[in-house]
Phi, psi and omega in degrees: 000125181282146179267136188266133177274313177195170180251137177290130178300140174092310183263333187072011181288134180280145171250121187266151178298329178303317182290325180296312180299313183296321180293326179293323177296315178294321178298316177300320181291320179298306184296328175288322179299315181295319182293322181288327181293322178293311183297333180270357181058042175257157178295132188275326187305311179302324179293326179292324177286327183289321188305306179295323177295311178296321182298315179291318182296316186290323182295316181289320177298316178299317181288324178295322173295319179297312177301321184294317183281328179234061184298337181293342181280349185225150176294319181199169176299322179297320179292323184295319182267348179282336182227093179276357178285336180246139179111191187245177176226155173256128179290333174298320178293320179303309183292317180297318179297318180293322176293321182297317177296322178300311178301320181294318177299318180294317180300319180271358175073024169285341176234128180249349182246056188301312180301320179295323179294318181298318176301321177289322179298322179303304180298314179294321179296315181293326174294319182288325176291318181295323178281319183288332182295336182286355175301331182294348175298339187252008177235196183241004180263182173060028173268158182282171180279330183286129177255131186259127179264338178292122184295329179295345180254003179283056182194158173292145009267009187282315187214158178222145180286142175220146182272124174295119185295343187266301186275336179086000181266158182274143177237138174269105186250153174315129180277077181301317181301319183291322178290325177293324174294316176295322179297312178293327176295317178297326176291316177304312179298315175306312179295326180287317178298317175299322175297318180291322179294318178298320180293317180299319181268359180056044179259155178238139174210074182301128181078358180293324180293326180292314177302318182293314176302316183293318179301296189297322180288317180299311181294322178292324180284340176297318180283309191290322180292334173299333184278342190276143179267354181242030178292155182271126180245150170290152182302330189263004184216123176244017183257311186243134190276170180294320177300317178295317177299316177290330181285318178297318181294321177297315183294320179295315180296319178291323177299315182294316180298322181286328181289327183307307181292335175292319183279330176296322185279355176069020179239159179057031186299317177294319177297321180294321177294323177295319178295322174294329177293316175298316184298304184292325177294321176298319181285329170301319176292316174304314177299317180291321180294323176300316178295324183290315182291334180284344182252341182225069182306332184283348183261029187294333175295315181292316187292313182283338177286323176286326173298319177297321177296317180299318179292323176296319175297318177298319181295316182295318177300313182296310187287328176297320180291322178295319175293324179295316178294333178285318188274336188290119180288151176302138181072024179290147183290151183286148181251343183190000000 
């Protein structure tokens, strides 16, 4: 049941706390994006054009993916995209829609500094996600599969109350939304610290913040989306969620893209092989633990601890290859 903040005068239409928190998250992301453009001495006007275009594209892409995964929530696709005020959104669609508009603006040369813009969007997006995820505090969705019986855990950030649709009783379930918010907040702080360190050392790493955001957010969502009982699944697949599929695809594509320049330059071949072993082994452990926790729900602490270890292994392999690709000089001698 959504919590009402107030009723609009004259119409009596309710305004929900969930919508207010979402708007606050979007506003925080927009203001931070503009502030970073100014701090980086980049043109602000293209960003002002980008914001409404990316906002519209992300809303419709996010709703289209949500409709595909949850068609029972809407009468039809036309009804789903006709009223964006009611219903849900897929964050995968929101991110994809924003990136598509960025690439379009670059193609028509409205934006000439795409890596810098993506770095700024990474920081702004992580802040927006951190703030926006807390909207679920005022709803009944995005709760975890695990039910906590210990009264000491009946509080945030561990658990949040959710009404069982069958019994009508309140259950204290794992607060997935809270941990997702904290994870995005941690990514935001890391990106800002990384930005400050680069400024102090006068280092340049175009696109580095974006790649770090994409890696950390994708990997963290593979774990956190597994904890949700309302995760989005493809119609042909009820085992691995859409967020998990997208996270894995993003990680594999990044790993392949970072490996190509390393192998082309003929250097660090053994290191690259070791990183791929860490990466593949980590995801192998993640996949098995996902299978395990779905059949042994009571062992979630054990399963999710090992899943986190597997994701950490995958990230170490991924980011080591990325650092190697940046630092390896052209024409370096082969090592293996």
